[in-house]
C-alpha positions in Angstrom: -0.7 178.5 178.0 2.0 176.1 178.8 3.8 178.4 181.3 0.5 179.1 183.1 -0.2 175.4 183.3 3.2 174.7 184.6 2.8 177.4 187.3 -0.6 175.9 188.4 0.9 172.4 188.4 3.8 173.4 190.6 1.4 175.2 193.0 -0.4 171.9 193.4 2.6 169.8 193.7 5.0 171.8 195.8 5.8 171.8 199.4 3.3 170.7 202.0 4.0 170.3 205.8 6.8 167.8 206.3 5.8 164.2 206.8 6.9 162.4 210.0 7.3 159.2 208.0 10.2 159.1 205.5 8.9 158.6 202.0 12.2 157.3 200.6 14.2 154.7 202.5 17.8 154.1 201.7 20.0 151.0 201.8 23.6 150.7 200.7 26.1 148.0 199.8 29.9 148.2 199.7 32.9 146.4 198.4 36.5 147.4 199.4 39.4 145.8 197.6 43.1 145.8 198.2 43.7 148.6 195.7 42.0 151.0 198.0 39.0 151.2 195.7 35.6 151.4 197.3 32.5 150.4 195.3 29.2 151.5 196.6 25.6 150.8 195.6 22.8 152.9 197.0 19.2 151.6 196.8 16.3 154.1 197.0 13.1 152.4 198.2 10.3 154.8 197.2 6.9 154.6 198.9 4.0 153.4 196.7 2.4 156.3 194.8 5.4 158.6 195.1 8.2 159.4 192.7 11.5 161.3 192.8 13.2 163.3 190.0 16.1 162.3 187.8 19.7 163.4 188.8 19.7 166.4 186.5 17.9 169.7 186.2 14.7 169.6 184.2 11.9 172.0 183.4 10.6 171.8 187.0 11.3 169.9 190.2 14.5 169.3 192.0 17.1 166.8 190.9 18.3 163.9 193.0 21.7 165.0 194.4 24.5 162.9 195.8 27.5 164.7 197.3 30.6 163.0 198.7 31.4 165.4 201.5 35.0 164.4 202.4 36.1 162.9 199.0 37.9 164.9 196.3 35.8 164.9 193.1 38.8 163.6 191.2 38.8 160.5 193.4 35.3 159.6 192.2 36.4 157.4 189.3 33.0 156.5 187.9 29.3 156.8 188.9 26.0 156.0 187.3 22.3 156.0 188.0 19.7 153.4 187.1 17.7 154.2 184.1 14.8 156.7 184.6 11.2 156.5 183.6 9.2 159.1 181.7 6.3 160.6 183.7 3.5 162.6 182.1 1.5 165.2 183.9 -1.0 167.2 181.8 1.2 168.8 179.1 4.4 168.3 180.9 6.8 165.3 181.0 9.8 164.6 183.2 12.3 161.9 184.0 12.3 160.2 187.4 11.9 157.1 189.5 9.2 155.3 191.4 9.4 152.1 193.5 13.2 151.7 193.3 16.2 153.6 192.1 19.9 152.7 192.2 23.2 154.6 192.2 26.6 152.9 191.9 30.1 154.4 192.1 33.7 153.6 192.5 36.0 155.9 194.5 39.6 155.9 195.4 40.2 156.4 199.1 42.5 155.5 202.0 40.2 156.7 204.7 38.3 154.3 207.1 34.9 155.8 206.1 33.2 158.3 203.9 30.4 160.8 204.5 27.6 161.1 201.9 24.9 163.7 201.7 21.9 162.9 199.6 18.8 165.0 198.9 15.7 164.6 196.7 12.2 165.9 196.1 9.5 163.2 196.6 6.2 163.9 194.9 2.7 162.4 194.7 -0.3 164.9 194.9 2.1 167.0 197.0 5.9 167.3 197.2 8.2 166.8 200.2 11.9 167.6 200.1 14.0 165.0 202.0 17.6 164.5 202.7 19.9 162.2 204.6 23.5 162.0 205.6 25.2 158.6 205.9 28.6 157.5 207.1 29.8 154.6 204.9 32.4 152.3 206.5 35.0 151.0 204.0 34.3 147.3 204.1 32.9 144.5 201.9 29.4 143.3 202.4 28.9 139.6 201.9 26.0 140.1 199.5 27.6 142.8 197.3 28.1 140.5 194.3 24.5 139.3 194.6 23.2 142.9 194.6 25.3 143.7 191.5 23.6 140.8 189.6 20.2 141.8 191.0 20.3 145.4 189.8 22.1 144.8 186.4 18.9 145.2 184.4 18.1 148.6 186.0 21.2 150.1 184.4 20.6 149.0 180.9 20.6 152.1 178.6 21.0 154.5 181.6 24.4 155.6 180.2 22.7 156.1 176.9 20.2 158.5 178.4 22.9 160.4 180.1 24.8 160.7 176.9 21.6 161.9 175.2 21.4 164.6 177.8 25.0 165.6 177.2 24.5 165.7 173.5 21.5 168.0 174.0 23.6 170.3 176.3 26.5 170.3 173.8 24.1 171.4 171.0 22.6 174.1 173.3 26.1 175.3 174.3 27.1 175.6 170.6 23.8 177.5 169.8 24.4 179.7 172.8 27.9 180.5 171.7 26.6 181.5 168.2 23.9 183.8 169.8 26.5 185.3 172.1 27.9 187.1 169.0 24.7 189.1 168.9 24.9 190.3 172.5 25.9 194.0 173.0 29.1 193.3 174.9 30.6 191.6 171.9 30.2 194.7 169.6 33.7 196.1 170.4 35.4 192.9 169.4 33.4 192.7 166.2 34.5 196.2 165.4 38.2 195.1 165.7 37.6 192.0 163.6 35.8 193.9 160.8 38.8 196.3 160.5 41.2 193.4 160.7 39.4 191.6 157.9 39.2 194.7 155.7 42.9 195.3 155.9 43.9 191.7 155.2 44.6 190.0 152.0 42.2 187.3 151.0 44.7 184.4 151.2 45.4 185.2 154.8 41.9 185.4 156.1 41.4 181.6 156.5 44.6 181.5 158.6 43.3 184.5 160.6 40.0 182.7 161.2 41.8 179.5 162.4 44.0 181.3 164.9 41.1 183.5 166.1 39.0 180.5 166.7 41.9 178.8 168.5 42.3 181.8 170.7 38.5 181.8 171.5 38.6 178.1 172.5 41.7 178.3 174.6 40.4 181.4 176.4 37.0 179.7 177.0 38.7 176.5 178.4 41.1 178.6 180.5 38.3 180.5 182.2 36.4 177.2 182.6 39.5 175.6 184.2 40.0 178.5 186.6 36.3 178.4 187.5 36.5 174.7 188.1 39.6 174.9 190.3 38.2 177.8 192.4 34.9 175.9 192.9 36.8 172.9 194.3 37.8 175.3 197.1 34.1 176.1 197.7 34.3 179.5 195.9 30.7 180.4 195.1 31.4 182.0 191.7 30.0 181.5 188.2 30.3 182.7 184.6 31.9 186.2 184.4 33.6 185.8 187.8 36.7 187.7 186.7 34.7 190.9 186.3 34.0 190.8 190.0 37.6 191.9 190.5 38.2 195.6 190.2 41.8 194.9 189.2 40.7 192.9 186.2 38.2 195.6 185.3 41.0 198.2 185.5 43.2 196.1 183.2 40.4 195.8 180.7 39.7 199.5 180.9 43.4 200.2 180.1 43.3 197.9 177.1 40.1 199.3 175.7 41.4 202.9 176.1 44.5 201.9 174.0 42.2 200.2 171.5 40.0 203.3 171.2 43.0 205.6 170.7 44.4 203.4 168.1 41.1 203.2 166.2 41.0 207.0 166.3 44.6 207.2 165.1 45.6 209.1 168.3 48.2 206.4 168.9 50.3 205.2 165.9 49.8 201.5 165.3 53.4 201.3 164.3 54.4 202.1 167.9 55.4 198.6 169.1 54.5 198.9 172.8 51.0 200.2 172.1 50.4 197.7 169.4 51.3 194.8 171.6 49.2 196.0 174.5 46.2 196.2 172.2 46.8 192.8 170.7 46.4 194.3 167.2 49.9 194.5 165.7 52.0 191.6 166.9 54.9 190.9 164.7 53.1 187.7 163.6 49.5 188.1 162.4 48.8 184.5 163.7 49.6 185.6 167.2 47.6 188.8 166.6 44.5 186.7 165.6 45.0 184.3 168.5 45.2 187.1 171.1 42.1 188.8 169.6 40.2 185.6 170.0 41.5 185.3 173.6 40.4 188.8 174.3 37.0 188.2 172.6 36.0 185.7 175.3 37.2 187.9 178.2 35.0 190.8 177.0 32.1 188.5 176.3 31.9 187.4 179.9 29.5 190.1 181.0 26.9 188.6 178.6 24.8 185.5 179.0 23.0 184.5 175.8 19.9 182.3 175.6 20.7 178.7 176.4 23.9 179.6 178.2 22.5 179.8 181.7 21.1 176.3 181.6 24.2 174.7 179.9 26.7 176.4 182.2 24.6 175.3 185.3 24.5 171.8 183.8 28.3 171.8 183.3 29.0 173.0 186.8 26.8 170.3 188.3 28.3 167.5 186.2 31.4 165.4 186.4 34.6 166.9 184.9 34.3 164.7 181.8 31.0 166.5 181.0 32.1 169.9 182.3 34.9 170.8 179.8 33.1 169.5 176.7 30.2 172.0 177.4 32.6 174.9 177.6 34.5 173.6 174.5 31.3 173.7 172.4 30.4 177.1 173.8 33.7 178.4 172.5 33.3 176.7 169.2 29.8 178.2 168.8 31.2 181.6 169.7 34.0 181.4 167.1 31.8 179.8 164.4 30.2 182.8 162.7 33.4 184.7 162.2 35.3 181.6 161.2 32.7 180.5 158.6 32.9 184.0 157.0 36.6 184.3 157.0 37.1 180.7 155.6 35.1 181.8 152.6 37.0 184.7 151.0 34.9 184.7 147.9 31.9 185.9 149.8 34.0 188.4 151.7 35.3 189.8 148.4 31.7 190.5 147.4 30.8 192.1 150.7 33.9 194.3 151.3 34.8 196.9 148.7 38.4 197.6 147.7 40.7 199.2 150.3 40.5 203.0 150.3 39.6 206.0 152.3 36.4 204.3 153.5 38.5 202.2 155.8 39.6 205.2 157.8 36.0 206.4 158.0 34.9 202.9 159.1 37.6 202.9 161.9 36.1 206.1 163.3 32.6 204.7 163.2 33.6 201.5 164.8 35.4 203.3 167.5 32.1 204.3 169.0 31.3 200.9 170.6 34.9 201.0 172.1 34.2 204.4 173.6 31.0 203.2 175.2 32.8 200.1 176.5 35.4 202.4 178.2 32.6 204.4 179.8 30.8 201.3 180.9 34.0 199.9 182.5 34.6 203.2 184.3 31.0 202.9 185.7 31.6 199.3 186.7 34.8 200.3 188.5 33.1 203.1 190.4 30.2 200.8 191.3 32.6 198.3 192.7 34.1 201.0 194.9 30.6 202.0 196.1 30.6 205.4 194.3 27.7 204.8 191.9 24.2 204.6 193.3 21.5 203.8 190.7 18.3 205.6 191.1 15.0 203.7 190.8 11.3 204.5 190.8 10.6 201.2 192.4 11.9 200.2 195.9 14.4 197.4 195.6 15.7 195.7 198.8 19.0 193.9 199.2 18.5 190.1 198.8 18.6 187.7 201.7 17.1 184.3 202.2 15.5 185.5 205.5 13.6 188.2 203.6 12.3 185.6 201.1 11.2 183.3 203.9 9.5 186.1 205.9 7.6 187.3 202.8 6.4 183.8 202.0 5.2 183.4 205.6 3.1 186.6 205.1 1.9 185.2 201.7 3.6 188.1 199.9 4.8 187.6 196.3 8.6 187.9 195.8 10.6 188.9 192.7 14.4 188.4 192.9 16.7 190.0 190.4 20.2 188.4 190.3 22.3 191.0 188.5 25.6 192.7 188.2 26.8 196.0 186.9 29.2 194.3 184.6 26.4 192.2 183.1 25.3 193.9 179.8 22.3 191.6 179.4 21.2 192.6 183.0 21.5 196.3 182.2 19.5 195.9 178.9 16.8 193.9 180.8 16.7 196.5 183.5 16.2 199.3 181.0 13.7 197.5 178.8 11.6 195.6 181.4 12.4 196.2 185.0 12.0 200.0 184.6 8.9 199.8 182.5 5.4 201.1 183.6 3.9 197.6 183.1 6.3 196.1 185.6 5.7 199.0 188.1 2.0 198.4 187.9 2.3 194.7 188.5 4.5 195.3 191.5 2.0 197.8 192.9 -1.1 195.8 192.2 0.2 192.5 193.6 2.3 194.0 196.4 5.4 192.2 195.2 8.5 192.4 197.4 11.5 193.3 195.1 14.9 191.8 196.0 18.1 192.6 194.2 21.0 190.1 194.5 24.0 192.1 193.3 27.0 190.0 192.0 29.0 193.1 190.9 31.5 192.2 193.6 32.1 188.6 194.8 29.4 187.8 197.4 29.3 184.3 198.9 25.6 184.5 199.9 24.6 185.6 196.4 26.7 182.8 194.9 25.1 180.2 197.1 21.6 181.5 196.3 22.4 181.3 192.5 23.5 177.7 193.0 20.4 176.8 195.0 18.3 177.7 191.9 20.5 175.5 189.7 22.3 178.5 188.0 25.8 179.8 188.0 25.5 183.0 186.0 23.5 186.3 185.9 21.0 187.4 184.9 18.6 185.2 186.8 15.0 186.2 187.6 13.0 184.2 190.2 9.4 184.7 191.1 7.4 183.4 194.1 3.6 184.0 193.9 3.3 184.0 197.7 0.8 181.1 197.8 3.5 178.4 198.3 7.2 177.9 198.5 7.2 177.2 194.7 9.0 179.5 192.4 9.3 180.2 188.6 12.5 181.0 186.8 12.0 183.6 184.0 13.9 183.7 180.7 17.3 185.4 180.7 16.1 188.0 178.2 12.9 189.6 179.5 10.4 192.1 178.2 7.3 193.8 179.8 5.1 191.2 178.1 7.2 188.3 179.5 7.0 189.8 183.0 3.2 190.1 182.6 3.0 186.5 181.4 4.9 185.1 184.4 3.7 187.5 187.2 0.1 188.2 186.3 
């Protein structure tokens, strides 16, 4: 099986005792002009028989990372890597470099020097993590122009490869947005939209779809923008970060209580203040549709659909001109199913019967997901205040990197559950898989140390740990077999059989 082969391959390849001799040597060349623009070329000289991985996350391995430690990201005007090679190992392929690799960039700066932190994973029959910090003086090397000519061929089509990677991520983000509509946290919003469509004239449904989609996209980009700004200040947060705030949860609880009471006709929808709070009866149905779309993204935050974890992590690790397109396509995918239905009123006319008493019955039925949402939000709020303690048959320990390191020294397997009580996908996985007899037997038979990294409240250590595994959202499941420092990342939606496949 492919995953078993991958596991065995990583066990062979991963960390061995550190080498005294540096495997990758680094040279750099600079040009500093009067406009305060610094151009830098980094040359990686890789020891014969070794390779390093490409500068983006792949199926396995660690990407080449370059961080300007004292330079604002907005001041990095452009950067590119030399084109990669394709390496094949058994059934697996990956992009990387051997012999030589190059990085070139232009930054805007007035400082006399810049600090640069670079890390990579060098592999042959074994793998060795290496890193270096360099202090680059802002001056012009006499041989810079010569070096530019020398390396020109190395950059042919490299931009194309990066664009291919971006196109793939945009496609996966769009697909992830579509699948997000099937996640349980979105059911309450779907209830509202079904009622809205049923009550609306056919000629207004396309307008409703347009403004709903616009609200979804604006909300998605707004959350992405706030996340981007906060991370510039070293905040270790990811997707769904707003639900780490009890104040936000309290506001959402208030909104959904109003929504539930309106669906049950306890509150009259003609009451202007309650209607506006619920985003259901604005004076203008376009504003109503827009705000429903905006709310749809906020309530979808507890869920992470398939493909979303990898695409969000890719976006966060990428430059700003890649970051926002990924979230844009995520929003477009999320809005797509409703929009495509509402833009085709003929099909809706066949699906929905004529208005009548059935609509009142439907409202009562569809209020059930809203009631459960209110109960869930109350539970999250209590958990954030330390009131709720979840009972478990298995013994789960609080996560720390020290516990992982100590267990691996003792050759004990480790399973890490990155979760949050506001994460619906996490709760479903917990119920279906992590509380199953199959998982309990695996833990007992293999003496697996269970660690839970709880992101219900903002926790800097948990955020850093998520980032170290190339992710920025929960759920995340990480498994160490205890035989090496290598780890496997499990799918975001797990079952007992998936756990058996990865852990057994």
